[in-house]
Backbone bond lengths (Angstrom), bond angles and torsions (degrees), N, CA, C in turn:
res aa  C-N    CA-C-N  psi(-1)  N-CA   C-N-CA  omega(-1)  CA-C   N-CA-C  phi
1 X - - - 1.453 - - 1.534 108.26 -
2 X 1.340 116.08 130.28 1.463 118.30 179.59 1.531 110.93 -87.71
3 X 1.311 115.38 174.48 1.472 121.42 -174.73 1.527 112.72 -59.60
4 X 1.326 117.91 -40.01 1.469 121.23 -179.68 1.529 111.28 -66.05
5 X 1.323 116.80 -39.44 1.465 120.37 178.54 1.534 110.49 -65.75
6 X 1.315 116.73 -39.08 1.464 121.16 178.32 1.529 109.96 -64.29
7 X 1.342 116.25 -45.23 1.468 120.37 178.05 1.518 110.79 -58.60
8 X 1.347 116.23 -46.56 1.461 120.19 -177.75 1.518 111.04 -63.98
9 X 1.338 117.29 -40.53 1.461 120.62 178.71 1.528 110.91 -64.23
10 X 1.323 117.40 -39.17 1.466 120.97 177.79 1.521 110.73 -65.58
11 X 1.322 117.11 -42.09 1.467 121.52 178.18 1.521 109.98 -62.79
12 X 1.338 116.74 -44.28 1.459 120.77 179.80 1.534 111.41 -61.48
13 X 1.328 117.06 -43.06 1.462 120.92 178.76 1.527 111.55 -64.63
14 X 1.326 116.17 -41.73 1.459 120.87 178.47 1.525 110.79 -63.47
15 X 1.324 117.01 -45.85 1.464 120.41 179.60 1.524 111.31 -63.39
16 X 1.324 116.63 -36.02 1.463 120.06 177.17 1.526 110.75 -62.57
17 X 1.326 117.08 -40.79 1.473 121.25 178.43 1.526 110.90 -67.98
18 X 1.326 116.39 -43.21 1.463 120.87 -177.09 1.520 111.30 -67.84
19 X 1.323 116.99 -41.64 1.462 120.96 -172.33 1.516 113.40 -98.07
20 X 1.314 118.51 2.95 1.465 120.85 -179.03 1.512 111.46 -52.36
21 X 1.315 117.00 127.85 1.457 121.59 178.44 1.515 114.31 89.20
22 X 1.332 118.43 -7.75 1.463 121.06 179.19 1.526 109.45 -93.56
23 X 1.314 116.34 146.84 1.462 120.08 178.47 1.525 109.70 -70.21
24 X 1.335 115.70 160.44 1.464 120.33 178.43 1.529 110.77 -59.96
25 X 1.334 116.49 -35.65 1.464 120.69 -178.99 1.528 111.12 -63.92
26 X 1.322 117.08 -44.10 1.465 120.88 179.30 1.527 110.57 -66.11
27 X 1.327 117.17 -41.73 1.468 120.65 177.94 1.522 109.93 -62.21
28 X 1.335 117.22 -41.99 1.469 120.58 178.53 1.524 110.64 -61.41
29 X 1.331 116.96 -43.69 1.463 119.98 178.10 1.530 110.99 -65.07
30 X 1.337 117.03 -33.36 1.464 120.25 177.41 1.516 112.48 -67.59
31 X 1.326 115.45 -38.58 1.465 119.89 -179.97 1.515 112.69 -81.45
32 X 1.332 117.31 -23.92 1.470 123.04 -178.51 1.525 108.72 -134.12
33 X 1.349 117.46 71.67 1.471 120.36 -173.52 1.522 114.09 -56.90
34 X 1.320 115.04 138.41 1.458 122.83 173.10 1.523 107.30 -128.75
35 X 1.304 115.77 159.69 1.468 120.53 177.65 1.521 111.21 55.43
36 X 1.309 115.84 38.90 1.456 122.17 -175.83 1.522 109.16 -111.72
37 X 1.299 117.23 131.30 1.459 121.06 177.75 1.509 111.20 125.21
38 X 1.311 115.75 -160.47 1.457 121.20 -179.22 1.522 109.14 -114.54
39 X 1.317 116.19 164.70 1.465 122.06 175.12 1.520 108.44 -116.46
40 X 1.318 116.10 136.78 1.460 120.28 174.87 1.530 108.36 -72.68
41 X 1.296 116.77 133.35 1.465 123.63 178.16 1.533 112.48 49.91
42 X 1.321 117.38 60.52 1.475 119.17 179.23 1.526 111.01 -70.25
43 X 1.333 115.82 153.66 1.461 121.44 174.71 1.523 110.98 -83.37
44 X 1.320 116.03 -22.99 1.461 121.23 178.20 1.517 110.10 -140.12
45 X 1.315 115.68 144.90 1.465 120.82 -178.11 1.519 108.78 -146.66
46 X 1.321 116.16 139.50 1.465 120.34 174.88 1.517 108.68 -143.79
47 X 1.316 115.22 139.60 1.457 121.49 171.86 1.522 104.99 -112.86
48 X 1.321 115.54 117.44 1.454 121.55 -171.08 1.518 109.75 -113.31
49 X 1.341 115.36 129.45 1.461 120.40 176.33 1.519 108.01 -122.45
50 X 1.326 115.76 120.50 1.457 120.97 -179.30 1.518 111.55 -81.39
51 X 1.327 116.55 170.49 1.464 121.04 -179.50 1.528 113.15 -62.16
52 X 1.334 116.79 -22.60 1.468 119.95 179.74 1.530 111.56 -86.38
53 X 1.343 116.59 -4.45 1.458 120.40 179.55 1.516 114.11 98.65
54 X 1.345 117.88 -9.39 1.465 120.38 176.66 1.526 109.21 -62.20
55 X 1.314 116.13 137.17 1.460 121.03 -177.98 1.521 110.06 -130.73
56 X 1.334 115.85 139.27 1.459 120.03 174.10 1.515 109.65 -148.48
57 X 1.328 114.83 159.22 1.454 121.90 177.31 1.525 108.14 -110.66
58 X 1.334 115.62 143.19 1.459 121.18 175.56 1.518 108.36 -125.87
59 X 1.326 115.35 141.43 1.458 122.61 -177.99 1.528 109.39 -125.80
60 X 1.338 117.01 138.31 1.462 122.42 -179.97 1.520 110.91 -125.61
61 X 1.319 115.82 143.06 1.466 122.82 167.91 1.518 106.32 -115.82
62 X 1.337 116.42 131.26 1.461 121.89 -177.72 1.524 108.84 -126.51
63 X 1.328 115.58 132.93 1.467 121.75 175.41 1.521 108.34 -135.13
64 X 1.314 116.52 131.80 1.476 121.92 179.63 1.526 111.21 51.29
65 X 1.328 116.14 45.87 1.468 123.27 178.34 1.527 113.70 61.74
66 X 1.333 117.55 23.15 1.460 121.48 177.50 1.525 109.34 -126.86
67 X 1.322 115.63 140.25 1.463 120.16 175.29 1.522 107.92 -74.00
68 X 1.329 116.59 120.00 1.459 120.21 -179.45 1.521 112.58 -105.54
69 X 1.340 117.11 -16.82 1.463 120.20 176.78 1.519 109.15 -157.34
70 X 1.315 115.17 145.79 1.459 121.59 176.99 1.525 107.11 -145.60
71 X 1.323 116.06 132.39 1.464 120.65 177.62 1.520 109.17 -134.95
72 X 1.322 114.81 165.30 1.459 120.38 177.72 1.512 109.02 -136.21
73 X 1.327 113.73 155.01 1.463 120.22 177.34 1.519 107.32 -140.10
74 X 1.338 116.64 102.69 1.468 118.59 -178.90 1.521 111.35 -71.06
75 X 1.314 115.99 133.52 1.459 120.71 176.91 1.521 110.55 -97.07
76 X 1.322 116.58 -48.84 1.465 119.94 -179.79 1.524 110.88 -136.09
77 X 1.293 117.13 24.33 1.463 121.85 -175.58 1.522 108.66 -110.90
78 X 1.314 117.20 148.37 1.462 119.18 178.91 1.522 109.14 -66.04
79 X 1.310 115.61 146.65 1.461 120.85 -177.39 1.519 111.42 -58.24
80 X 1.332 117.63 -42.78 1.455 119.33 -177.96 1.520 111.91 -63.78
81 X 1.336 118.02 -40.02 1.465 119.96 178.28 1.516 110.35 -66.78
82 X 1.320 116.92 -42.47 1.469 120.54 179.78 1.514 110.50 -61.64
83 X 1.302 116.49 -42.82 1.457 120.50 -179.60 1.523 110.10 -63.71
84 X 1.323 116.51 -42.42 1.460 120.12 178.48 1.517 111.85 -57.50
85 X 1.319 116.53 -42.71 1.466 121.10 179.42 1.517 110.49 -63.09
86 X 1.319 117.59 -45.53 1.462 119.91 -176.57 1.518 111.17 -73.69
87 X 1.320 118.55 -35.03 1.468 120.33 175.85 1.524 108.82 -58.11
88 X 1.307 116.08 -48.40 1.459 120.29 -179.87 1.523 110.29 -64.23
89 X 1.341 117.48 -44.27 1.465 121.36 -178.96 1.521 111.28 -60.98
90 X 1.324 116.28 -46.11 1.474 119.26 -177.76 1.523 109.90 -69.15
91 X 1.336 118.07 -39.71 1.457 120.43 177.07 1.530 110.75 -61.19
92 X 1.336 117.15 -42.58 1.458 120.52 178.57 1.525 111.02 -65.04
93 X 1.335 116.61 -41.25 1.469 120.41 178.79 1.522 110.26 -61.54
94 X 1.326 117.27 -40.03 1.460 120.52 178.77 1.531 111.39 -67.24
95 X 1.322 117.98 -33.84 1.459 121.04 178.46 1.527 111.21 -68.17
96 X 1.336 116.44 -36.34 1.459 121.19 -178.06 1.522 110.95 -66.67
97 X 1.336 115.90 -37.12 1.473 119.58 -176.16 1.492 109.12 -111.12
């Protein structure tokens, strides 16, 4: 086994440990973040702190009573957990409208 194969195997093992129990969709969002960051002049804003102390901010843009954009910015929360929350939030927002 050459050095590159060893590196790749180590990365694969690490990712398996980190993402164990997460759906492929959440892992994909973790590796390729979307809806991440802040929005200028949001119509809605929330700073959420969970019982474990994780904190994140969420921003909403609303037009004609419909959510047109939603983003999140984790402050002390793991990226994968933050992404999971926003994936669910955006999916729910799309179902409503």
